[in-house]
C-alpha positions in Angstrom: 8.4 -7.5 -8.2 5.3 -9.2 -9.5 5.0 -10.9 -6.1 4.9 -7.5 -4.4 2.4 -6.1 -6.9 0.1 -9.1 -6.3 0.5 -8.6 -2.5 -0.6 -4.9 -2.9 -3.6 -6.2 -4.9 -4.6 -8.5 -2.1 -4.2 -5.8 0.6 -6.1 -3.4 -1.6 -9.0 -5.8 -2.0 -9.0 -6.6 1.7 -9.1 -2.8 2.6 -11.9 -2.2 0.0 -14.0 -5.0 1.5 -13.4 -3.6 5.0 -14.5 -0.1 3.9 -17.6 -1.6 2.2 -18.3 -3.5 5.5 -18.1 -0.2 7.4 -20.6 1.4 5.0 -23.0 -1.5 5.7 -22.5 -1.2 9.4 -23.1 2.6 9.2 -26.4 1.9 7.6 -27.3 -0.7 10.1 -26.3 1.5 13.0 -28.8 4.1 11.9 -31.6 1.7 13.1 -30.4 2.0 16.7 -32.0 4.5 19.0 -30.3 7.9 19.0 -28.1 6.9 16.0 -30.4 7.9 13.1 -29.5 9.7 10.0 -27.9 13.1 10.8 -27.3 12.2 14.5 -23.9 13.0 16.0 -23.0 9.3 16.0 -24.0 8.9 12.3 -22.1 12.0 11.2 -19.0 10.8 13.1 -19.2 7.3 11.6 -19.9 8.6 8.1 -17.1 11.2 8.4 -14.6 8.5 9.5 -15.6 6.2 6.7 -15.4 9.0 4.1 -11.9 9.9 5.4 -10.7 6.3 5.2 -12.1 6.1 1.6 -10.1 9.2 0.6 -6.9 7.9 2.3 -7.3 4.6 0.5 -7.9 6.2 -2.8 -4.9 8.5 -2.4 -2.6 5.5 -1.4 -3.8 3.6 -4.4 -3.1 6.5 -6.7 0.4 6.8 -5.2 0.9 3.1 -5.7 -0.2 3.3 -9.3 2.3 6.2 -10.0 5.0 4.3 -8.2 4.3 1.1 -10.2 4.4 3.1 -13.5 7.7 4.7 -12.5 9.2 1.3 -11.6 8.0 -0.1 -14.9 9.5 2.8 -16.9 12.8 2.6 -15.0 13.0 -1.1 -15.6 12.4 -0.6 -19.3 15.2 2.0 -19.4 17.5 -0.4 -17.5 16.8 -3.2 -20.1 17.4 -0.7 -23.0 20.8 0.3 -21.4 21.8 -3.3 -20.8 21.0 -4.3 -24.4 23.0 -1.3 -25.7 25.9 -2.0 -23.3 26.1 -5.7 -24.3 25.3 -5.4 -28.1 26.4 -1.9 -28.9 23.1 -1.3 -30.7 19.7 0.1 -29.7 16.9 -2.4 -29.5 13.5 -1.6 -30.9 10.3 -1.5 -28.7 9.2 -5.0 -29.5 12.6 -6.5 -28.6 12.6 -4.5 -25.3 9.0 -5.7 -24.5 10.0 -9.3 -25.3 13.1 -9.1 -23.1 11.1 -7.7 -20.2 8.3 -10.3 -20.5 10.6 -13.3 -20.8 13.3 -12.1 -18.4 16.0 -12.6 -21.0 17.4 -9.1 -20.1 18.9 -10.8 -17.0 20.5 -13.5 -19.1 22.1 -10.8 -21.4 23.7 -9.2 -18.3 24.9 -12.6 -17.0 26.4 -13.4 -20.4 28.2 -10.0 -20.4 29.7 -10.8 -17.0 30.8 -14.3 -18.2 32.5 -12.8 -21.2 34.0 -10.1 -19.0 33.1 -7.2 -21.3 34.4 -4.5 -19.1 34.3 -3.8 -15.4 33.0 -0.2 -15.8 30.0 -1.4 -17.7 29.3 -4.1 -15.2 29.6 -1.7 -12.3 27.1 0.6 -14.0 24.7 -2.2 -14.3 25.2 -3.2 -10.7 24.4 0.4 -9.7 21.2 0.1 -11.8 20.2 -3.0 -9.9 20.8 -1.2 -6.7 18.4 1.5 -7.9 15.8 -1.1 -8.6 16.3 -2.6 -5.2 15.6 0.8 -3.7 12.5 1.1 -5.7 11.3 -2.2 -4.4 11.9 -1.0 -0.8 9.8 2.1 -1.6 7.1 -0.3 -2.8 7.3 -2.2 0.5 6.9 1.1 2.4 3.7 1.8 0.4 2.5 -1.7 1.4 3.1 -0.9 5.0 1.1 2.4 4.6 -1.8 0.4 3.1 -1.6 -2.0 6.0 -1.7 0.9 8.4 -4.9 2.1 6.7 -6.3 -1.3 7.2 -5.4 -1.2 10.9 -7.1 2.2 11.3 -10.2 0.8 9.7 -10.2 -2.2 12.2 -9.7 0.2 15.1 -12.5 2.5 14.0 -14.8 -0.5 13.7 -14.0 -1.6 17.2 -14.5 1.8 18.6 -17.8 2.4 16.9 -19.1 -0.8 18.3 -18.5 0.2 21.9 -21.4 1.8 23.8 -21.1 5.3 25.1 -20.4 4.1 28.6 -17.7 1.8 27.4 -16.0 4.7 25.5 -16.2 7.0 28.5 -14.7 4.3 30.8 -12.0 3.6 28.2 -11.0 7.3 28.1 -11.1 7.5 31.9 -8.9 4.4 32.0 -6.4 5.9 29.6 -6.2 9.1 31.6 -5.7 7.3 34.9 -9.1 8.1 36.3 -10.5 4.6 35.9 -10.5 3.9 39.7 -12.5 7.0 40.5 -14.8 6.5 37.6 -15.5 2.8 38.4 -16.1 3.6 42.2 -18.3 6.5 41.3 -20.5 4.6 38.9 -21.0 1.7 41.3 
């Protein structure tokens, strides 16, 4: 799971850099004729950037909550495993050490090798499935972050087009490109 968390961190830093780049481009765009502060183009660019910032902030908050939930669930799984295997409740320090070192997995493997009871093992397998589902949810959140990145890239490309290029592109999309190109010649 650490690999996925690191991947989210990389994607988040990438998206943050792209948003900062958009901010710089917005400021630079204000120097162009007809694109000064308060112009329609400036308001559109600024509004888009603000919207992307908010979406990014919301996704990062969702990820933070998801990560905390997964951490708490993992902690509960380790506590249950220790109780299942040893019959006693472990203290906080022991649980923390087992999570950090990965020894909780070894405790479970030891229980399987000693065949302590199929019911307990099946419960633990169900817990592992729950963790797997949580990782899939994390992957979905990563895809959402990537989608935000794609939207940023698209917005950057669109804002770089001249007005004529945007009109032509819309005409092309609606099937009027031939009439538009022959009319403008």
